[in-house]
N, C-alpha and C positions, 0 to 999 in steps of 0.2 A: 974444391970448387964450391962456391956459394949456392945455397938452395933457394928455391922460389916457391916451394909448396910446403906447408906446415899445418899440422893439426895440434891444437892446444887444449888442455883441460883448464877451463877459465875460472874455476873457483865458484864460490857461493855469493851471488849478488855483488854488493859493494864491499864484501869482507876484506879483500886484499888491501884496502886503503886504511884499515883500522888495526892498530897494534893489538897483539894478543889474540888475533882471530884464527891463528893456526895456518895462515897462508904465506908465511915468510919464505918458505922454500919455493913455493910457486912463483912468487915475485922475483926471487933470485934466478930461477930457471928461465923465466920469460925474458929477462934481460940478457942472460947468457945466450939464449937461442937467437936473439936479434943479431948478435955478432956473427952468426953462421949464415945469415940470409943475404941475398943480394941487396944492394941499395935500391929500394923500390921507387919506380916512378908513380906507382899507384898500388893500392891494396884492394883485393876483392875478399870480403868476409862472408863466409857461409855460416850463419848463426843458428844455433839450436833454438833460439828464442823467436824465430819467425817461421811460421808455417802458412802456406797458402795453397789453394786448390790446384794452382799451377805455378810453376817456377816464376817468381816475381823479382824484379830487379829494381832496387832503389835508384832513382834517376834525378833526385833533387840536387840543386847546385850547392845548397847550404843546409843540410839536414840538421834538425834540432835533436836533442837527446830525449830518449824515452826511458824514464826511471821505472823500469818494469820489475821492481822488487819492493818488498814491504818489510816493515819491522826494523829498519835501520835508523841510526841517529840522523838528525836533520841535515848534517853535513853531507850525507850520502845523496841528498836531493839538490845539492848545490854544486855538484861536480860539473866541471866544464871540460869539453873536448871539442873545440871548434874546427875540426878537420873539414876541409871542403869536400863536397861530393865531386862526381865526375860524370856529367850527363853523356859526354861523348863515349866514354868507356862503357857506360850502362847500355847505350844503343849498340855498341859492338858486341857485348855479351848477348843481348837480345838477338842479334843477327846470327851469331854462332849457334845459339840454341835452336833457332828456326832452321838453319841448315841441317842440324842434327835430328830434326823431327821432334823437338821437344817444345810443347806449347808453353808460352811464357808471355809476360806482359811487363810493361814499365810502370813504376809508381813514383811519381815526383813528390808525393806528400809525406810518405813515411820517413820517420827519423831513424837515428841510430839507437839500437837497443843495447842493453848492458853486455850482451855477448860480444859486441863490437867495442864499445868505448872503454869498458873496464880493462881488458887486456892491452888494447892499443895505447891507453894512457900510460901503462907501465912500459911497454915496448918502445913507443915513439912519442914521448911526452910533449914534444913541440907541436904536435897536431898539425904539421905542415905537409903531410902526404895525402893527396886525394884518395878518398875511399868510397867504395860502394858496397852495399850488402845485397846478397842473393838469398832468397828464402829457401827453406826446405819445401818439398812437395808433400801435401797433407796425407797422401796415401802411405807415407813412411816406408815405401818399398825400397829395399836395399839396392836392387839392380838398377832402378830408375835413378838413384843418386850416383851410382858409379857412372852411368851414362851421362848424367849432368856434368860430372867432372871431366869425362873424356871430351865433351864439347868445349870445355874451357882450356884444354891442354895447350893449344897454340899460343896462348897468352904468356906462357912461361918464357917464350923467346922475346918478349917485348918488355922485359924488366918489370913485370907485374907479379906481385906476391899473391898467391892464392892461399888463404888462411881459413881453415876449418876451426870454428870455435864451439867446443862442446865439452865433453867430459868422458874419459875412458871408464869411469865408474860413476853411476848416477842413481843410486838408491837413496833417496833423501831420508827415508825412515831409518835406514842403517846409519846415516851420518849423525842422526840425532839420538841414537841409543848406544849404550856401552858395548864396545866390540867383544865378541866371544871368540874362542878358538875356531869354532865352526864358521862364523861370519868372516873372520880374517882369512881362513883357508879358501873360501869361495872367492873372495876378492882377489887374492893372489893367484888363484888358478886361472881366472879369466884374464887377468893382466898378463900372465905368462903366455897364455894362448895367443892373445892379441899381439904381443911383442914378437913371438916366434913367427906368427903368420905374416906379419908385415916386414920382417927382416930376413926371413929364410931365403937362401940362394939355391936351395935344393928343389924348389918347385917352380913350375912354369907360371907365367902371369895368368894363364887361363885357370890353372889350379888355384892360385891365390885368390883370384876373383870369385871362384866358386865357393871357397872357404868363407870369404867375407859376406857373400850373399846368403850363406847358410849359417850365419853366426848364432842364430837362435838354438841350434842343435848342440852347441857347446855346453858342457856342464857349468852350471852357475850363471849362464848368460842372462836369464830373466831375473835372477837375484840382483845382478849388477846393473841391469837395465830393464826395470819393470815396463818402461816405455822407452822406445829407441831414439827419440829425437836428439838426445845428446851424443849418440854414437854416429848418426848418419853424416854429420859434417866430415867425419873421417873417411867415409865411403866416397864422398865427393873428392876429397884430397887424393885418395888412392887412384880414382879414375883419371884425375888430371895428371898424376905422376906416371902411372903405369909401370913402375919399377919397385923393387924392394926399398923400404925406408933405409936411409943412410945412418940415421942417429936416433936413439931413443933417450929421452930424459924422463926418469921416474923419480917421484918424490911423494911424500904423504901430505894429505890435507885432512885434518880432524881424524887422524888415525887410520885413514884409508889410503892405500897406495893407488896412485893415478899416474898416467903417462902422457907425454907429448912426443910427436914424431916429426922428423925432418926428412924430406926426400931430396 
């Protein structure tokens, strides 16, 4: 059965578009994952690169791109991804969050950040699927993001793909330094915990939810995520799915193991 909820590790800025960047396996994985998804009428992206005091929903009809990265060749700032927005879906998301008691607002001015357009340009290069972005909540509270996902769950039945765009490992200093046996062990230990937590069929959903809300207690958690904004889109995805992940795709980026999940 095709999936409608997905969490991806989206890579470093515009790197996936440049040869020799170490993102080749990621690009291949994202294309492979697309084959496992429903044919979406629309895509909701929860991006690690948008935080707001309250959940905010992009509602523009034709969002422009936000090149929110630095240090790349000029070509990185000429990337185009003219996917249409979906104001009607944005309002529906707003209404669902309101019913769930989650404060939110619509934003018709904000464009698509690279947490959205970089992976979607790989996955859906024709840019013909309407998309909206939903922000993280600036408190970065894990339980609040699971609740946000639960509020979106009904959209799975409407051929909407819910896509969390972040990173299962996001220690940028570690990415830029030579790996050691100790650093690799910490990376792999957290990935193993995350994979087991999301796929295990031996725990209840209440137990799984508790584990995810207490992720900081896991050894190496704060090494892998000094700040949790790249992990929390996964919490939104789990909230929307409410079941064990069906598939895990793991690969390395710059000598660090990362994962993507399908529900």
